[in-house]
C-alpha positions as CSV (number, residue, x, y, z in Angstrom):
1,M,152.4,-169.8,-128.2
2,A,148.8,-170.9,-127.8
3,E,148.0,-174.2,-126.1
4,A,144.4,-174.4,-127.4
5,P,143.8,-176.1,-130.8
6,D,144.1,-173.9,-133.9
7,R,140.6,-173.6,-135.4
8,S,141.3,-170.6,-137.7
9,D,140.5,-172.6,-140.9
10,I,137.1,-173.7,-139.4
11,V,136.2,-170.1,-138.4
12,R,136.9,-168.9,-141.9
13,A,134.9,-171.7,-143.4
14,I,132.0,-170.9,-141.2
15,F,132.1,-167.3,-142.1
16,E,132.3,-168.1,-145.8
17,Q,129.6,-170.8,-145.7
18,I,127.2,-169.1,-143.3
19,P,128.0,-165.4,-143.7
20,P,126.2,-162.8,-141.6
21,P,123.7,-160.8,-143.6
22,G,125.3,-157.7,-144.9
23,W,128.7,-158.5,-143.5
24,D,130.5,-156.6,-146.2
25,E,128.5,-153.4,-145.3
26,Q,129.7,-150.9,-142.7
27,P,126.8,-151.4,-140.2
28,F,127.8,-155.0,-139.5
29,F,131.2,-153.9,-138.2
30,T,130.0,-150.8,-136.4
31,N,126.9,-152.4,-134.7
32,D,128.1,-154.5,-131.8
33,D,124.6,-156.0,-131.2
34,V,124.5,-157.4,-134.8
35,R,128.0,-158.8,-134.5
36,R,127.3,-160.2,-131.0
37,E,124.2,-162.0,-132.3
38,Y,126.2,-163.6,-135.1
39,L,129.0,-164.6,-132.8
40,L,126.7,-166.2,-130.1
41,Q,124.0,-167.7,-132.3
42,T,126.0,-168.8,-135.3
43,L,129.8,-168.8,-135.2
44,I,130.5,-170.3,-131.8
45,P,127.7,-172.9,-131.9
46,E,128.8,-173.9,-135.4
47,L,132.5,-174.0,-134.3
48,N,131.6,-176.4,-131.4
49,K,129.4,-178.5,-133.7
50,R,132.2,-178.9,-136.3
51,T,134.8,-179.8,-133.7
52,P,133.2,-182.6,-131.5
53,Q,136.7,-183.5,-130.3
54,D,136.8,-180.1,-128.5
55,Q,133.8,-181.1,-126.4
56,G,132.0,-177.7,-126.7
57,K,134.8,-175.8,-125.0
58,W,134.7,-172.8,-127.3
59,G,132.7,-170.0,-125.7
60,G,132.4,-166.3,-125.5
61,L,133.9,-163.8,-123.1
62,I,132.3,-162.0,-120.1
63,K,134.1,-158.8,-119.0
64,N,133.5,-157.5,-115.5
65,G,130.5,-159.8,-114.8
66,T,128.1,-158.5,-117.5
67,F,129.6,-157.2,-120.7
68,V,130.0,-159.7,-123.7
69,P,132.3,-158.5,-126.5
70,S,131.0,-159.0,-130.0
71,D,134.2,-160.5,-131.6
72,I,135.9,-162.8,-129.1
73,V,136.0,-166.5,-128.5
74,V,137.6,-168.2,-125.5
75,W,139.0,-171.7,-125.0
76,Q,137.6,-173.0,-121.6
77,D,140.6,-175.0,-120.4
78,T,143.4,-172.4,-120.7
79,R,141.2,-169.2,-120.8
80,E,143.0,-168.1,-124.0
81,H,141.0,-165.8,-126.3
82,W,141.0,-164.8,-130.0
83,D,139.6,-162.0,-132.0
84,V,137.6,-163.7,-134.7
85,L,135.7,-160.8,-136.3
86,T,137.5,-157.8,-137.8
87,N,136.7,-155.0,-140.2
88,T,137.9,-157.1,-143.1
89,G,136.0,-160.3,-142.1
90,P,136.9,-163.4,-140.1
91,S,140.3,-163.7,-138.3
92,W,142.2,-165.7,-135.7
93,G,144.0,-163.1,-133.7
94,Y,145.5,-164.5,-130.6
95,D,145.1,-162.2,-127.6
96,G,146.6,-164.3,-124.8
97,V,145.0,-165.4,-121.5
98,I,142.0,-163.4,-120.3
99,D,142.3,-161.2,-117.2
100,G,141.4,-162.5,-113.8
101,N,138.1,-160.6,-113.5
102,W,137.0,-161.9,-117.0
103,S,135.4,-165.3,-117.5
104,W,134.5,-167.9,-120.1
105,L,130.9,-167.9,-121.3
106,Q,129.2,-171.1,-122.3
107,V,127.2,-170.8,-125.5
108,L,124.4,-173.1,-126.4
109,A,125.2,-175.7,-129.0
110,T,121.8,-175.5,-130.8
111,G,122.8,-172.5,-132.8
112,G,119.7,-170.6,-132.0
113,G,119.7,-169.6,-128.4
114,L,121.6,-167.1,-126.3
115,P,123.3,-168.2,-123.1
116,P,121.4,-167.6,-119.9
117,E,121.9,-164.4,-118.1
118,P,124.7,-164.5,-115.5
119,E,123.4,-165.2,-112.0
120,P,123.0,-161.9,-110.1
121,I,125.6,-161.3,-107.4
122,P,123.9,-161.4,-104.0
123,H,123.9,-158.1,-102.1
124,T,125.3,-158.0,-98.6
125,H,124.3,-155.7,-95.8
126,E,127.5,-153.8,-96.5
127,D,126.5,-153.3,-100.1
128,E,123.2,-151.9,-99.1
129,M,124.8,-149.6,-96.6
130,K,127.3,-148.4,-99.2
131,A,124.4,-147.8,-101.7
132,S,122.5,-145.9,-99.1
133,F,125.5,-143.8,-98.3
134,L,126.1,-143.0,-102.0
135,V,122.4,-141.9,-102.3
136,L,122.8,-139.7,-99.2
137,Y,126.0,-138.3,-100.5
138,G,124.4,-137.4,-103.8
139,H,121.6,-135.5,-101.9
140,L,124.1,-133.6,-99.8
141,Q,126.0,-132.6,-103.0
142,D,122.7,-131.3,-104.4
143,I,122.0,-129.3,-101.2
144,K,125.5,-127.9,-101.3
145,I,125.0,-126.8,-104.9
146,Q,121.6,-125.2,-104.0
147,N,123.1,-123.5,-101.0
148,T,126.0,-122.1,-103.1
149,R,123.5,-120.6,-105.5
150,I,121.4,-119.1,-102.6
151,E,124.5,-117.7,-101.0
152,G,125.4,-116.0,-104.3
153,K,122.0,-114.5,-104.6
154,V,122.1,-113.3,-100.9
155,D,125.5,-111.8,-101.4
156,A,124.2,-109.9,-104.5
157,L,121.2,-108.7,-102.6
158,M,123.3,-107.5,-99.6
159,G,125.5,-105.6,-102.0
160,K,122.5,-103.8,-103.4
161,L,121.2,-103.0,-99.9
162,E,124.6,-101.7,-98.9
163,H,124.6,-99.5,-102.0
164,Y,121.2,-98.1,-101.2
165,D,122.2,-97.5,-97.6
166,R,125.2,-95.5,-98.7
167,E,123.0,-93.5,-101.1
168,F,120.4,-92.8,-98.4
169,K,123.1,-91.6,-95.9
170,A,124.5,-89.3,-98.6
171,I,121.2,-87.5,-99.1
172,Q,119.9,-87.8,-95.6
173,P,120.9,-84.2,-94.6
174,Q,119.2,-82.7,-97.6
175,L,116.0,-84.7,-96.9
176,E,116.0,-83.5,-93.3
177,Q,116.4,-79.9,-94.6
178,L,113.5,-80.4,-97.0
179,I,111.3,-81.8,-94.3
180,K,112.0,-78.7,-92.1
181,V,111.2,-76.4,-95.0
182,I,107.9,-78.2,-95.7
183,A,107.0,-78.3,-92.0
184,S,107.6,-74.5,-91.5
185,G,105.3,-73.7,-94.3
186,S,107.8,-71.2,-95.8
187,G,110.9,-71.4,-97.8
188,G,112.9,-69.2,-95.4
189,G,115.0,-68.0,-98.2
190,I,115.9,-71.6,-99.1
191,D,115.4,-72.7,-102.7
192,I,113.5,-76.0,-102.6
193,G,114.6,-76.6,-106.2
194,D,118.2,-76.5,-105.1
195,I,117.5,-79.1,-102.4
196,L,115.7,-81.4,-104.8
197,G,118.4,-80.9,-107.4
198,G,121.0,-81.9,-104.9
199,I,119.0,-85.1,-104.0
200,F,118.1,-86.2,-107.5
201,G,121.2,-85.0,-109.1
202,R,123.0,-87.8,-107.2
203,R,121.0,-90.5,-108.8
């Protein structure tokens, strides 16, 4: 059971009295940026404004340091959160306490501004070394891929050279015989056509 106050009626009233433009059209529920703008600039500020006794403790949710969901409100004291925007309109769906690596996001009470960007996490020397290692690892992977491609081309070329070497060795005796016939200036009873036929007949 939730410890935070139940503000479901107020959330529904806000949605009915200040509805987001085109909320009954599909783009509103499929476009996170549009819903997030309505959540942070209208719904949460107006919720805090209408519940002064809650002391501005209704906020958004930050996941993993940067991501802000477009449909969640969080109660600061207990870190409980609710789904307040569904495909059918406003809701008050209790989702329990947020995870340890999630946090409450303060939303400006003016109704017109977005919360400041989260403070950047300072980088340590270890982080820089890790980043450099990852870059180096990426380069090595690229080199490995390129070498693999080159090795494949070299293997194919070697295969062709071995094939040509075998072919040359097979016709080498006939070539030597042809050279002797040409050098002697006479056929000596040997038909050159037979020799050439033997050479080119193998191709």
